[in-house]
C-alpha positions in Angstrom: -67.5 22.0 46.8 -67.4 24.3 43.8 -64.4 24.5 41.5 -64.0 27.7 39.6 -62.3 27.2 36.3 -60.1 29.6 34.3 -61.2 30.5 30.8 -59.4 27.7 28.9 -60.5 25.1 31.5 -64.1 26.3 31.4 -64.1 26.0 27.6 -62.7 22.5 27.8 -65.3 21.5 30.4 -68.1 23.0 28.3 -67.1 21.1 25.2 -65.9 18.0 27.1 -67.3 14.5 27.0 -68.9 14.6 30.5 -71.0 17.7 29.7 -71.9 16.4 26.2 -73.0 13.0 27.7 -75.1 14.7 30.4 -76.7 17.0 27.9 -77.6 14.1 25.5 -79.0 12.0 28.3 -81.1 14.9 29.6 -82.6 15.6 26.1 -83.4 11.8 25.6 -85.7 11.8 28.6 -89.4 11.9 27.4 -90.3 14.8 29.7 -87.5 16.9 28.0 -88.5 16.3 24.4 -90.2 19.7 24.0 -88.8 23.2 24.4 -90.0 24.3 27.9 -90.5 27.9 27.0 -92.4 27.2 23.7 -94.6 24.8 25.6 -95.5 27.5 28.1 -96.6 29.7 25.1 -98.7 26.8 23.6 -96.2 25.9 20.8 -95.0 22.4 20.2 -91.3 22.6 19.3 -88.7 19.9 19.8 -85.9 20.7 22.3 -82.3 20.7 20.9 -80.3 22.4 23.7 -79.8 21.6 27.4 -79.7 25.1 29.0 -78.6 25.7 32.6 -81.4 27.2 34.6 -78.8 29.1 36.7 -75.8 30.5 35.0 -72.8 28.3 35.7 -70.1 31.0 35.6 -67.1 28.7 35.1 -68.2 26.6 38.1 -67.5 23.0 37.2 -70.1 21.7 39.8 -72.8 23.9 38.4 -71.9 22.8 34.9 -72.1 19.1 35.6 -74.8 19.1 38.3 -76.8 22.2 37.8 -80.5 22.1 36.9 -81.2 22.0 33.2 -84.1 23.3 31.0 -84.8 21.8 27.6 -84.9 24.5 24.9 -85.2 24.8 21.2 -82.3 26.4 19.3 -84.3 29.6 18.7 -85.1 30.1 22.4 -81.6 29.3 23.5 -79.9 31.5 20.9 -82.2 34.5 21.4 -84.1 34.7 24.7 -81.7 32.8 26.9 -78.7 34.6 25.6 -80.4 38.0 25.9 -81.3 37.1 29.5 -77.8 36.1 30.4 -76.4 39.3 28.8 -78.9 41.8 30.4 -80.2 39.9 33.4 -83.8 40.0 32.3 -86.2 38.8 29.6 -87.5 41.5 27.3 -90.8 39.7 26.3 -93.8 41.9 26.3 -97.3 40.7 27.2 -100.6 41.5 25.4 -101.1 44.4 27.7 -97.9 46.0 26.5 -96.0 45.4 29.8 -92.9 43.4 30.3 -93.5 39.8 31.4 -90.4 39.4 33.5 -91.8 41.0 36.7 -88.9 39.9 38.9 -86.0 41.3 36.8 -87.1 43.7 34.1 -86.0 47.3 34.8 -89.6 48.6 34.3 -90.9 46.5 37.2 -87.7 47.0 39.3 -87.9 50.8 38.9 -91.7 50.7 39.6 -91.1 48.8 42.9 -88.4 51.3 43.9 -90.7 54.3 43.1 -93.4 52.7 45.2 -91.0 52.2 48.1 -89.8 55.8 47.9 -93.4 57.0 47.8 -94.3 54.9 50.9 -91.2 56.2 52.7 -92.1 59.7 51.7 -95.7 59.3 53.0 -94.6 57.8 56.3 -92.1 60.6 56.9 -94.9 63.2 56.2 -97.3 61.2 58.5 -94.7 61.2 61.2 -94.4 65.0 60.9 -98.0 65.3 62.2 -99.8 65.5 58.8 -103.0 63.5 58.6 -102.8 60.6 56.1 -106.1 61.7 54.6 -104.7 65.1 53.9 -101.9 63.8 51.8 -102.2 64.1 48.0 -102.5 60.8 46.2 
C-alpha cells in the first residue's frame, strides 16, 4: 500500500539511507553502468544518477520500489527535469519534428485535430453528403 509523505518526510526519505543504498546498488549492476538515454543515441557515457522512470510524487513505495533508469548527470539535470516540469521531452529529430510522440503538445494537438476532422466528416456524411464529395 502506498504511503504519501508530507514535504519534510519526502525530503528525508529522498536523502535517507534506504534510498541512497538502493541507488548505489542499482548503479553498481553492470547493465546499469551506462546512461540509458545516451546509449539510445549512440553515445557511451557513464551513469551517475538513479532516476525514477515514473515520478514518485512523495509516495514512499514508489521511491523505494519504483522502476529506475540509469542516467548521466547531464541527462538527469536537463532532459529528465524538463520532462518532469512540462510532462514531455522537447527533443527534436532530424526531420525537425518532436521525438516525444506520446506527450509533446505538437503531436497531442495533431491527434486532436485529426479526431475533430474525422468527427466533422462523419457528421457531414450522416447528413447525406457523399464522402467522395467532401473536400480533403
